[in-house]
Backbone as CSV, one residue per row, in Angstrom:
resi,resn,N_x,N_y,N_z,CA_x,CA_y,CA_z,C_x,C_y,C_z
1,MET,12.745,18.337,-36.612,13.809,18.120,-35.059,12.492,16.829,-34.304
2,ILE,11.214,17.494,-34.686,10.033,16.323,-33.202,10.094,15.072,-34.436
3,ARG,9.816,15.585,-35.459,10.046,14.730,-36.443,10.853,13.328,-36.441
4,THR,12.125,13.683,-35.768,12.801,13.044,-36.407,13.216,12.112,-34.409
5,ARG,12.490,12.727,-33.747,12.583,12.022,-32.188,11.767,11.092,-32.381
6,ALA,10.088,11.457,-32.900,9.723,10.687,-33.128,9.654,9.403,-33.731
7,SER,10.525,9.429,-34.587,11.003,8.742,-35.571,12.491,7.748,-34.846
8,ALA,12.408,7.974,-34.185,13.673,7.331,-32.552,12.668,6.472,-31.546
9,LEU,12.027,6.939,-31.479,11.077,6.514,-30.210,10.307,5.409,-30.905
10,ILE,9.951,5.480,-32.405,8.970,4.467,-32.803,9.959,3.026,-33.124
11,ARG,11.129,3.737,-33.821,12.173,2.498,-33.519,12.157,2.118,-32.519
12,THR,13.038,2.511,-31.337,12.829,1.880,-29.958,12.177,1.036,-29.480
13,PHE,10.601,1.668,-29.826,9.403,0.652,-29.561,9.230,-0.592,-29.968
14,ALA,9.485,-0.392,-31.690,9.473,-1.435,-32.438,10.673,-2.720,-31.655
15,CYS,11.573,-2.245,-31.852,12.871,-3.347,-30.873,12.548,-3.865,-29.929
16,LEU,11.938,-3.035,-28.634,11.724,-3.514,-27.617,10.281,-4.440,-27.514
17,VAL,9.476,-4.552,-28.637,8.601,-5.767,-28.958,9.229,-6.836,-29.223
18,VAL,10.175,-6.515,-30.272,11.077,-8.102,-30.689,11.686,-8.499,-29.801
19,VAL,12.630,-7.572,-28.978,13.055,-8.531,-27.246,12.278,-8.915,-26.496
20,ALA,10.954,-8.281,-25.996,10.098,-9.326,-25.226,9.675,-10.579,-25.670
21,LEU,9.587,-10.088,-27.007,9.101,-11.638,-27.945,10.006,-12.751,-27.914
22,GLY,11.289,-12.066,-28.560,11.948,-13.225,-28.271,12.264,-13.868,-26.819
23,ALA,12.080,-13.063,-25.869,12.524,-13.388,-24.437,11.020,-14.783,-23.777
24,VAL,10.121,-14.271,-24.585,9.134,-15.209,-24.498,9.266,-16.580,-25.292
25,VAL,9.441,-16.354,-26.224,9.958,-18.031,-26.968,10.976,-18.274,-26.223
26,ALA,12.684,-17.532,-25.890,13.693,-17.991,-25.401,12.989,-18.949,-23.998
27,GLY,11.866,-18.483,-23.211,11.630,-18.648,-21.955,11.064,-20.021,-22.286
28,ALA,10.089,-20.167,-23.137,9.403,-21.677,-23.705,9.673,-22.450,-24.026
29,GLY,11.169,-22.030,-24.818,12.154,-23.062,-25.087,12.796,-23.998,-23.986
30,THR,13.145,-22.732,-23.034,14.260,-23.348,-21.902,12.941,-24.242,-20.988
31,SER,11.700,-24.130,-20.919,11.284,-24.446,-19.775,10.812,-25.970,-20.445
32,GLN,10.603,-26.275,-21.739,10.141,-27.071,-22.283,11.276,-28.440,-23.027
33,ALA,12.640,-27.701,-21.877,13.475,-28.647,-22.465,13.652,-29.954,-21.408
34,ALA,13.146,-29.554,-20.521,13.553,-30.492,-19.234,12.042,-31.577,-19.075
35,GLY,12.068,-32.498,-18.579,10.934,-33.633,-18.124,10.800,-34.044,-16.880
36,TYR,10.072,-34.589,-16.489,9.892,-35.462,-15.631,10.190,-37.124,-15.745
37,ARG,10.965,-38.098,-14.227,11.060,-39.164,-14.450,9.786,-39.559,-13.416
38,TYR,8.580,-40.310,-14.238,8.056,-40.898,-12.962,7.353,-42.065,-13.767
39,TRP,6.241,-42.646,-12.685,5.544,-43.702,-13.244,4.089,-43.333,-13.738
40,SER,3.503,-43.239,-15.033,2.654,-42.825,-15.271,1.419,-44.118,-15.882
41,PHE,-0.088,-43.955,-15.121,-1.425,-44.356,-15.126,-2.361,-44.423,-16.532
42,TRP,-2.122,-45.901,-16.975,-2.931,-45.952,-18.382,-3.992,-47.415,-18.239
43,GLU,-5.313,-47.073,-19.020,-6.236,-48.347,-19.002,-6.313,-48.484,-20.187
44,SER,-6.712,-49.819,-21.006,-6.792,-50.303,-21.595,-7.967,-50.622,-22.300
45,ASP,-8.258,-51.004,-23.845,-9.717,-51.815,-23.938,-9.242,-52.889,-24.406
46,GLY,-7.955,-53.175,-24.537,-7.551,-54.532,-25.288,-6.697,-54.238,-26.648
47,ALA,-7.270,-53.147,-27.076,-6.259,-52.603,-28.371,-5.663,-51.360,-28.158
48,THR,-5.751,-49.974,-27.271,-5.163,-49.410,-27.557,-4.737,-48.854,-25.539
49,TRP,-4.017,-47.725,-25.367,-3.718,-47.408,-24.361,-4.532,-46.091,-24.439
50,THR,-5.044,-45.584,-23.143,-5.548,-44.714,-23.090,-4.737,-43.772,-21.583
51,TYR,-4.478,-42.460,-21.587,-3.950,-42.103,-20.199,-5.029,-42.221,-19.415
52,ALA,-4.622,-42.276,-18.100,-5.857,-42.282,-16.841,-6.133,-40.941,-16.801
53,THR,-7.324,-40.599,-16.485,-8.207,-39.186,-15.962,-8.041,-38.842,-14.830
54,GLN,-7.664,-40.251,-14.190,-7.745,-40.248,-12.524,-6.634,-41.104,-12.161
55,GLY,-6.250,-41.019,-10.642,-5.278,-41.698,-10.235,-5.475,-43.395,-10.169
56,PRO,-4.549,-44.466,-9.767,-5.081,-45.816,-9.384,-5.729,-45.561,-8.097
57,ALA,-5.556,-44.569,-7.250,-6.505,-45.092,-6.101,-7.971,-44.599,-6.104
58,MET,-8.191,-43.493,-7.005,-9.000,-43.282,-6.835,-9.986,-44.317,-8.402
59,ALA,-9.483,-44.894,-9.315,-10.138,-45.468,-9.977,-10.290,-47.159,-9.640
60,ARG,-11.913,-47.462,-9.976,-12.288,-48.804,-9.592,-12.319,-49.231,-10.796
61,PRO,-11.726,-50.282,-11.309,-11.944,-50.880,-12.546,-12.731,-51.710,-12.451
62,ALA,-13.489,-52.632,-13.807,-14.680,-53.525,-13.364,-13.775,-54.854,-13.490
63,ASP,-13.972,-56.242,-13.409,-14.067,-57.351,-13.782,-13.814,-57.391,-15.284
64,GLY,-12.385,-57.694,-15.588,-12.005,-57.591,-17.103,-11.242,-56.907,-17.612
65,ALA,-10.946,-55.667,-16.866,-10.545,-54.372,-17.404,-8.933,-54.542,-16.740
66,VAL,-8.336,-53.527,-17.949,-6.506,-53.561,-18.306,-5.965,-52.525,-18.004
67,ASN,-5.217,-52.357,-16.897,-3.970,-51.172,-16.324,-3.186,-51.702,-16.413
68,GLY,-2.418,-50.250,-17.087,-0.960,-50.462,-17.343,-0.333,-49.328,-16.210
69,PHE,0.786,-49.597,-16.610,1.696,-48.434,-15.441,3.128,-48.010,-16.324
70,ARG,3.925,-47.062,-16.505,5.047,-46.660,-17.398,5.839,-46.011,-16.759
71,PHE,6.916,-46.565,-16.799,8.400,-45.663,-15.753,8.654,-45.106,-16.907
72,ALA,9.168,-43.869,-17.151,9.655,-42.890,-18.510,9.884,-41.386,-18.082
73,VAL,10.619,-41.110,-18.762,10.924,-39.283,-18.899,9.857,-38.602,-20.017
74,SER,8.717,-37.752,-19.332,8.033,-37.037,-20.315,7.763,-35.809,-19.666
75,ALA,7.369,-34.537,-20.504,6.965,-33.528,-20.107,5.429,-33.114,-19.668
76,ASP,4.653,-34.410,-20.314,3.598,-34.065,-19.562,2.610,-35.085,-20.562
77,SER,1.133,-35.036,-19.886,0.461,-36.331,-20.353,0.375,-36.872,-21.724
78,GLY,1.231,-35.737,-22.654,0.463,-35.905,-23.941,1.808,-36.587,-24.514
79,ASP,2.909,-36.299,-24.052,4.337,-36.685,-23.963,4.951,-37.989,-23.679
80,ALA,3.758,-38.300,-22.790,3.791,-39.628,-21.757,4.160,-40.945,-22.851
81,ASP,5.408,-42.012,-22.540,4.858,-42.758,-23.144,4.181,-43.878,-22.763
82,ARG,3.481,-44.252,-23.441,2.848,-45.634,-23.029,3.553,-47.021,-23.033
83,PRO,2.811,-47.981,-21.918,3.283,-49.082,-22.024,3.448,-49.762,-22.999
84,ARG,4.871,-50.888,-23.363,4.902,-51.055,-24.797,4.283,-52.845,-25.047
85,GLU,3.410,-52.889,-24.420,2.280,-54.003,-24.667,1.263,-53.852,-24.229
86,THR,-0.057,-54.267,-25.270,-1.323,-54.577,-24.495,-1.921,-55.497,-24.996
87,PRO,-1.534,-56.499,-23.781,-1.892,-57.506,-23.516,-3.869,-57.756,-23.517
88,ASP,-4.250,-58.740,-24.037,-5.361,-59.391,-24.335,-6.075,-59.557,-22.657
89,PHE,-7.008,-59.462,-22.043,-6.820,-59.855,-20.534,-7.375,-61.362,-20.676
90,ALA,-7.401,-62.016,-21.195,-7.494,-63.282,-21.616,-6.510,-64.172,-21.405
91,ALA,-5.559,-63.326,-21.966,-4.410,-64.119,-21.741,-3.501,-63.898,-20.407
92,VAL,-3.991,-62.597,-19.991,-3.294,-62.393,-18.514,-3.857,-62.977,-17.428
93,CYS,-5.091,-63.152,-17.575,-5.876,-63.809,-16.521,-6.973,-64.753,-16.495
94,GLY,-6.587,-65.370,-17.722,-7.210,-66.898,-18.264,-6.926,-68.171,-17.276
95,ALA,-5.562,-68.251,-16.725,-5.435,-69.395,-15.872,-5.975,-69.166,-14.298
96,THR,-6.396,-67.671,-13.972,-7.189,-67.593,-12.743,-8.057,-67.400,-12.609
97,PRO,-8.951,-68.117,-11.911,-10.283,-68.748,-12.018,-11.265,-67.495,-11.235
98,ALA,-12.421,-66.884,-11.603,-13.335,-66.201,-10.810,-13.408,-66.630,-9.529
99,ARG,-13.866,-65.936,-8.661,-14.111,-66.052,-7.413,-15.564,-64.786,-7.006
100,ASP,-16.294,-65.251,-6.342,-17.318,-64.527,-5.745,-16.878,-63.592,-4.862
101,GLY,-17.487,-62.628,-5.126,-16.723,-61.522,-3.953,-15.947,-60.946,-4.430
102,HIS,-14.762,-61.292,-5.673,-13.969,-60.633,-6.100,-14.058,-60.471,-7.966
103,LYS,-13.032,-59.441,-8.311,-12.739,-59.183,-9.319,-11.198,-59.269,-9.948
104,ARG,-11.495,-59.718,-11.409,-9.602,-59.850,-11.647,-9.289,-58.555,-12.751
105,ILE,-8.448,-58.090,-12.754,-7.724,-57.272,-13.119,-6.338,-57.432,-14.075
106,ALA,-6.149,-57.288,-14.993,-4.581,-57.595,-15.907,-3.936,-56.061,-15.659
107,VAL,-2.716,-56.198,-14.718,-2.001,-55.479,-14.617,-0.352,-55.288,-15.805
108,VAL,-0.017,-54.785,-16.554,1.412,-54.317,-17.274,1.885,-53.492,-16.369
109,ILE,2.925,-54.096,-16.174,4.215,-52.738,-15.835,5.531,-52.904,-16.391
110,ASP,5.303,-51.445,-17.076,6.600,-51.586,-17.930,7.455,-50.720,-17.311
111,SER,8.889,-51.272,-17.019,9.678,-49.877,-16.490,10.097,-49.293,-17.480
112,GLY,10.531,-49.183,-18.309,10.470,-48.070,-19.279,11.874,-49.019,-19.717
113,THR,12.983,-48.289,-20.343,14.353,-48.351,-21.396,15.482,-47.712,-20.403
114,SER,16.635,-48.225,-20.622,17.772,-47.663,-20.169,17.493,-46.555,-19.914
115,ALA,17.443,-45.861,-21.179,17.469,-44.563,-21.547,16.475,-43.681,-20.560
116,ASP,15.763,-44.064,-19.962,14.991,-43.640,-18.842,15.325,-43.800,-17.488
117,ALA,15.823,-44.904,-17.349,16.539,-45.385,-15.835,17.582,-44.254,-15.267
118,PRO,17.257,-44.342,-13.799,18.214,-43.120,-13.587,19.416,-44.034,-13.001
119,ASP,20.601,-43.119,-12.731,22.047,-43.779,-12.852,22.044,-44.723,-12.114
120,GLY,22.786,-45.845,-12.710,23.020,-47.034,-12.134,22.198,-47.804,-11.544
121,GLU,21.167,-47.772,-12.709,19.624,-48.848,-12.215,19.552,-49.470,-13.772
122,LYS,18.986,-50.736,-13.579,18.920,-51.441,-14.625,16.833,-51.634,-14.835
123,PRO,16.442,-51.345,-15.964,14.950,-51.356,-15.441,14.653,-52.962,-15.720
124,PRO,13.828,-53.406,-14.720,13.102,-54.607,-15.197,12.452,-54.863,-16.308
125,ALA,12.366,-56.097,-16.450,11.761,-56.440,-17.645,10.342,-56.072,-17.826
126,LEU,9.359,-56.101,-18.981,8.235,-56.126,-18.760,7.364,-56.838,-18.610
127,ARG,6.295,-56.883,-17.728,5.786,-57.805,-17.411,4.126,-57.541,-17.148
128,ALA,3.008,-58.862,-17.057,1.675,-58.691,-16.952,1.828,-59.541,-16.199
129,GLU,0.475,-59.031,-15.141,0.153,-59.998,-13.754,-1.454,-59.762,-13.710
130,CYS,-2.148,-60.831,-13.449,-3.379,-61.047,-12.896,-3.748,-60.668,-11.500
131,ALA,-4.176,-59.757,-11.051,-4.509,-59.292,-10.007,-6.141,-59.779,-9.655
132,ARG,-6.548,-60.626,-8.417,-7.911,-61.316,-8.002,-8.374,-60.204,-6.657
133,VAL,-9.029,-59.152,-6.960,-8.954,-58.278,-5.652,-10.493,-58.293,-4.935
134,GLY,-10.824,-57.701,-4.379,-12.031,-57.081,-3.895,-13.040,-56.607,-4.833
135,GLU,-14.505,-56.658,-4.682,-14.892,-55.948,-5.723,-15.012,-54.709,-6.173
136,ASP,-14.568,-54.077,-4.859,-14.430,-52.537,-4.377,-12.967,-52.341,-4.831
137,ALA,-11.872,-52.985,-5.021,-10.843,-52.871,-4.867,-10.294,-51.623,-6.132
138,THR,-9.705,-50.697,-5.458,-8.954,-49.649,-6.543,-7.939,-50.177,-7.544
139,SER,-7.500,-49.351,-8.490,-6.360,-49.806,-9.479,-4.661,-49.881,-8.642
140,ALA,-5.345,-48.983,-7.858,-3.782,-49.028,-6.605,-3.795,-49.988,-5.873
141,GLU,-4.648,-50.696,-5.596,-4.907,-52.194,-4.506,-4.514,-53.226,-5.393
142,ALA,-4.734,-52.959,-6.696,-4.748,-54.427,-7.516,-3.495,-54.351,-8.044
143,LEU,-3.047,-53.292,-8.544,-1.300,-52.526,-7.968,-0.582,-53.564,-7.201
144,ALA,-0.660,-53.102,-5.913,-0.336,-53.378,-4.645,-0.454,-55.389,-4.230
145,ALA,-1.545,-55.904,-5.088,-1.338,-56.966,-5.063,-0.789,-57.926,-5.549
146,VAL,0.612,-57.604,-6.799,0.993,-58.219,-7.530,2.295,-57.329,-7.886
147,ALA,2.580,-56.402,-7.249,3.678,-55.928,-7.865,4.076,-55.204,-6.364
148,LYS,4.364,-55.367,-5.210,5.369,-54.997,-4.001,6.369,-54.858,-3.980
149,PRO,7.266,-54.045,-3.320,6.811,-53.392,-2.768,6.680,-52.237,-3.510
150,LEU,5.623,-51.228,-2.964,5.425,-49.791,-3.742,6.188,-48.878,-2.927
151,ARG,6.385,-48.191,-3.282,7.370,-46.510,-2.820,6.706,-45.379,-3.189
152,TYR,5.784,-44.614,-1.597,5.561,-43.357,-2.199,5.957,-42.011,-1.479
153,ASN,5.847,-41.421,-1.812,6.782,-39.969,-1.345,5.356,-39.322,-0.386
154,SER,6.314,-38.615,0.668,5.350,-37.676,1.733,4.238,-36.849,0.914
155,GLU,3.773,-36.702,-0.113,2.671,-36.508,-1.192,1.974,-37.213,-1.549
156,ALA,2.523,-38.429,-1.266,1.493,-39.558,-1.936,1.482,-39.612,-3.206
157,LEU,2.687,-39.232,-3.887,2.720,-39.804,-5.693,3.644,-41.182,-5.464
158,LEU,3.043,-42.420,-6.204,3.719,-43.435,-6.651,5.050,-43.172,-6.562
159,CYS,6.230,-43.829,-6.195,7.549,-43.412,-6.713,8.154,-44.968,-7.383
160,ALA,7.785,-45.969,-6.507,8.353,-47.134,-7.353,7.206,-48.079,-7.305
161,ILE,7.665,-48.802,-8.042,6.705,-50.017,-8.407,7.925,-51.509,-8.123
162,ALA,7.406,-52.336,-7.511,8.365,-53.629,-7.052,9.513,-53.037,-6.844
163,GLY,9.728,-52.375,-6.221,11.165,-51.673,-5.886,11.970,-50.784,-7.049
164,TYR,11.476,-50.540,-8.058,11.750,-49.925,-8.539,11.325,-48.609,-9.076
165,PRO,11.927,-47.412,-9.178,13.419,-47.155,-8.950,13.782,-47.229,-7.439
166,ALA,14.787,-47.449,-7.122,15.404,-47.937,-5.424,15.199,-46.502,-4.931
167,SER,15.841,-45.260,-5.765,15.341,-43.809,-5.426,14.944,-43.115,-6.206
168,GLY,14.714,-41.717,-5.322,14.147,-40.732,-6.356,13.152,-41.188,-6.730
169,CYS,12.171,-39.856,-7.213,10.935,-39.571,-6.601,10.182,-38.582,-7.876
170,GLY,9.849,-38.903,-9.057,8.976,-37.542,-10.344,10.635,-36.444,-10.245
171,GLU,11.647,-36.974,-10.152,12.076,-35.770,-9.898,12.586,-34.546,-11.539
172,GLN,12.842,-33.895,-11.680,13.301,-33.337,-12.977,14.235,-33.572,-13.711
173,VAL,14.113,-33.762,-15.085,15.315,-34.446,-15.736,15.774,-33.335,-16.929
174,ALA,16.618,-32.831,-16.922,17.339,-31.610,-18.247,17.256,-32.516,-19.050
175,ALA,17.762,-32.018,-20.331,17.797,-32.138,-21.869,18.132,-33.061,-22.304
176,ASP,19.717,-33.311,-21.131,20.807,-34.182,-21.337,20.464,-35.415,-21.058
177,GLY,19.369,-35.764,-20.273,19.013,-37.046,-19.400,19.488,-36.970,-18.315
178,GLY,20.183,-35.928,-17.788,20.749,-36.193,-16.157,19.775,-35.351,-15.306
179,ALA,19.561,-35.967,-14.334,18.854,-35.250,-13.310,19.160,-33.797,-13.034
180,GLU,18.358,-33.037,-12.832,18.237,-31.470,-12.045,19.117,-31.307,-10.865
181,PRO,20.082,-30.104,-10.667,20.224,-30.331,-8.960,19.381,-30.145,-8.329
182,THR,18.363,-29.444,-8.158,17.263,-29.201,-7.616,15.947,-30.117,-8.035
183,PRO,16.083,-31.191,-7.663,14.517,-32.365,-8.484,13.574,-31.483,-7.504
184,THR,12.299,-31.383,-8.493,10.899,-30.391,-8.252,9.836,-32.033,-8.810
185,PRO,9.186,-32.616,-7.600,8.105,-33.733,-7.861,7.614,-32.940,-9.077
186,PRO,6.615,-33.735,-10.259,5.991,-33.401,-11.121,4.443,-33.093,-10.291
187,PRO,3.852,-32.235,-10.869,2.390,-31.775,-10.421,1.562,-33.108,-10.756
188,THR,0.963,-32.970,-9.957,-0.283,-34.381,-9.901,-1.567,-33.909,-9.887
189,GLY,-2.731,-34.333,-10.422,-4.007,-34.212,-10.772,-4.782,-33.499,-9.518
190,THR,-5.875,-33.097,-9.682,-6.525,-32.549,-9.018,-7.162,-33.283,-7.252
191,LEU,-6.789,-34.322,-7.370,-6.809,-35.239,-6.308,-6.351,-34.538,-4.739
192,THR,-7.149,-34.081,-4.029,-6.618,-33.489,-2.728,-6.602,-34.832,-1.836
193,LEU,-5.402,-34.945,-1.122,-5.211,-35.940,-0.038,-4.370,-35.663,0.837
194,PRO,-5.158,-36.417,2.152,-5.488,-36.212,3.455,-3.715,-35.790,4.064
195,PRO,-3.698,-35.137,5.058,-2.239,-35.012,5.697,-1.231,-36.666,6.110
196,ALA,-2.288,-37.504,6.387,-1.758,-38.769,6.516,-1.525,-39.539,5.180
197,TYR,-0.868,-39.837,5.071,-0.925,-40.968,3.740,0.408,-42.056,4.026
198,PRO,0.199,-42.795,2.927,0.687,-44.061,3.027,2.116,-43.828,2.482
199,THR,3.223,-44.935,3.148,4.277,-45.695,2.781,4.903,-46.519,2.100
200,GLU,3.820,-47.172,2.567,4.029,-48.527,1.841,2.582,-49.334,1.188
201,LEU,2.622,-50.485,0.266,1.504,-50.866,-0.227,1.869,-52.473,-0.055
202,THR,1.027,-53.320,0.301,1.531,-54.456,0.166,0.350,-55.510,-0.045
203,ALA,0.330,-56.693,-0.331,-0.459,-57.608,-1.365,-1.995,-57.530,-0.222
204,GLY,-2.130,-57.163,1.047,-3.142,-57.142,1.572,-4.201,-55.807,1.729
205,GLY,-3.197,-54.930,0.874,-3.767,-53.578,0.777,-2.687,-52.476,1.236
206,MET,-3.638,-51.568,1.441,-2.499,-49.988,1.574,-2.032,-50.011,3.207
207,THR,-1.135,-49.869,3.727,-0.670,-49.174,5.079,-0.744,-48.109,4.998
208,GLY,-0.926,-47.504,6.675,-1.192,-45.898,6.774,-2.873,-45.678,6.813
209,SER,-3.301,-44.441,7.431,-4.587,-43.945,7.567,-5.446,-44.119,6.473
210,ASP,-4.810,-43.724,5.254,-6.426,-43.902,3.851,-5.563,-44.587,2.949
211,SER,-6.291,-44.646,1.939,-6.141,-45.596,0.789,-5.671,-44.900,-0.085
212,ARG,-6.142,-43.589,-0.353,-6.030,-43.079,-1.341,-4.273,-42.392,-1.787
213,THR,-4.079,-42.533,-2.953,-2.488,-42.181,-3.556,-3.127,-41.713,-5.117
214,ALA,-1.512,-41.128,-5.188,-1.448,-40.430,-6.628,-0.538,-40.809,-7.624
215,VAL,-1.254,-41.153,-8.830,0.104,-40.817,-9.979,0.213,-39.757,-11.013
216,ALA,1.456,-39.518,-10.585,1.987,-38.318,-11.680,0.869,-38.026,-12.543
217,HIS,0.085,-37.099,-12.717,-0.461,-36.276,-14.071,-0.122,-35.574,-14.460
218,ARG,1.016,-35.413,-15.265,1.283,-33.943,-15.549,0.479,-33.109,-16.530
219,THR,0.543,-31.849,-15.853,-0.305,-30.828,-16.816,0.428,-29.346,-17.159
220,THR,0.010,-29.027,-18.135,1.545,-28.098,-19.233,0.746,-26.605,-18.711
221,SER,0.177,-26.482,-17.301,0.039,-25.527,-16.534,0.919,-25.193,-15.692
222,ASP,1.630,-25.671,-15.270,3.058,-25.713,-14.024,4.414,-26.226,-14.392
223,GLY,5.042,-25.394,-14.692,6.318,-25.650,-14.883,6.672,-25.431,-16.505
224,ASP,5.470,-25.776,-17.517,6.012,-25.599,-18.850,5.865,-24.708,-19.430
225,GLY,5.694,-23.881,-19.447,5.745,-22.588,-20.072,6.469,-21.135,-19.199
226,PRO,6.628,-19.984,-19.907,7.422,-18.717,-19.497,6.498,-18.354,-18.038
227,SER,8.107,-18.000,-16.836,7.197,-17.607,-15.850,6.218,-16.710,-15.617
228,PHE,5.542,-16.226,-14.958,4.508,-15.100,-14.424,5.574,-13.807,-14.231
229,GLY,6.304,-13.778,-13.881,7.401,-12.727,-13.787,8.196,-12.244,-15.342
230,LEU,8.339,-13.186,-15.912,8.845,-12.949,-17.177,7.837,-11.923,-18.212
231,PHE,6.454,-12.350,-18.214,5.650,-11.377,-18.801,5.266,-10.345,-18.111
232,THR,5.572,-10.421,-16.879,5.029,-8.937,-16.260,6.243,-8.317,-16.064
233,GLY,7.763,-8.275,-16.707,8.470,-7.700,-17.077,8.136,-7.283,-18.443
234,ILE,7.855,-7.770,-19.509,7.650,-7.617,-20.983,6.020,-6.814,-20.574
235,ALA,5.587,-7.001,-20.058,4.441,-6.022,-20.267,4.728,-4.506,-19.544
236,ALA,5.724,-4.603,-18.367,5.901,-3.073,-18.268,6.963,-2.466,-19.167
237,VAL,7.569,-3.203,-20.146,8.155,-2.735,-20.968,7.147,-2.152,-22.373
238,VAL,6.388,-2.976,-22.833,5.433,-2.173,-23.154,4.494,-1.111,-23.515
239,VAL,4.569,-1.278,-21.954,3.649,0.141,-21.480,4.407,1.232,-21.738
240,LEU,5.810,0.821,-20.844,6.554,2.506,-21.082,6.912,2.735,-22.734
241,ALA,7.071,1.878,-23.417,7.552,2.104,-24.603,6.188,3.096,-25.871
242,ALA,4.995,2.086,-25.241,3.830,2.961,-25.976,3.669,4.625,-25.173
243,ALA,4.086,4.756,-23.981,3.614,5.928,-23.262,4.328,6.692,-23.878
244,ALA,6.337,6.381,-24.080,6.512,7.134,-25.050,6.702,7.354,-26.573
245,PHE,6.027,6.748,-27.064,5.116,6.356,-28.760,4.035,7.558,-28.508
246,TRP,3.388,7.461,-27.365,1.889,8.529,-27.649,2.724,10.484,-26.961
247,ARG,3.615,10.271,-26.459,4.005,11.623,-25.850,4.810,12.033,-26.689
248,ALA,5.293,11.451,-27.817,5.834,11.591,-28.891,4.828,12.226,-30.285
249,ARG,4.191,11.524,-30.637,2.514,11.852,-31.531,2.337,13.314,-31.034
250,ARG,2.240,13.535,-29.911,1.562,14.722,-29.413,2.380,15.813,-29.457
251,GLU,4.091,16.081,-29.267,4.978,16.993,-29.459,4.779,17.036,-30.636
252,ARG,4.620,16.371,-31.723,4.864,16.305,-33.113,3.433,16.972,-33.474
253,GLY,1.852,16.965,-32.800,1.263,17.596,-33.391,1.196,18.712,-32.916
């Protein structure tokens, strides 16, 4: 009878482990089904685009640099859509003469496709502009010089370029393309912002008490995997099942 009880406990233990693993897979699938609608920031060497490692308010490109901004729905930086055009700097800024104390930055603004657009909005056409700014200017200041008005949220996340989109900011989007009932802004990078933040940029620079801001840099460590609570519950089930299994072995012995 002891052997029968032990066998039953072993089968129960195996079933619990299978259920726990299934919960992990199901939780991961659910979390990855959603993405975020936001502007991503890119840098180009003239041939390919590279996802920027810092926000445009921290990046200080040199004369001749090419910056890109793409509006799209994506889950993280590895999934983000690149700007659909990689222009040559000379083609964009060739007609803009150099000036002492200034630098020229080619800025590509890709507002994405209708599939990425919020309901009721139509994305503007892709365009490339040459920003001539001060030598110490950031990428954010270069963008402001050619694509005002810019809109930011209370966390200094870039929400709109040249007024697009008219509303919303980094909202979570369901797998069917619709916005979630309770939108959550995408996580940003490690840049820490002061309490005072800008709400608008103009061609002359950023308004507000600080010129730092952030474009969404999605990470896979926040919101893209099963929750801590799920893992805690699974661990508890496994521990209880293991204890039952050990007790059965002792009784059999």
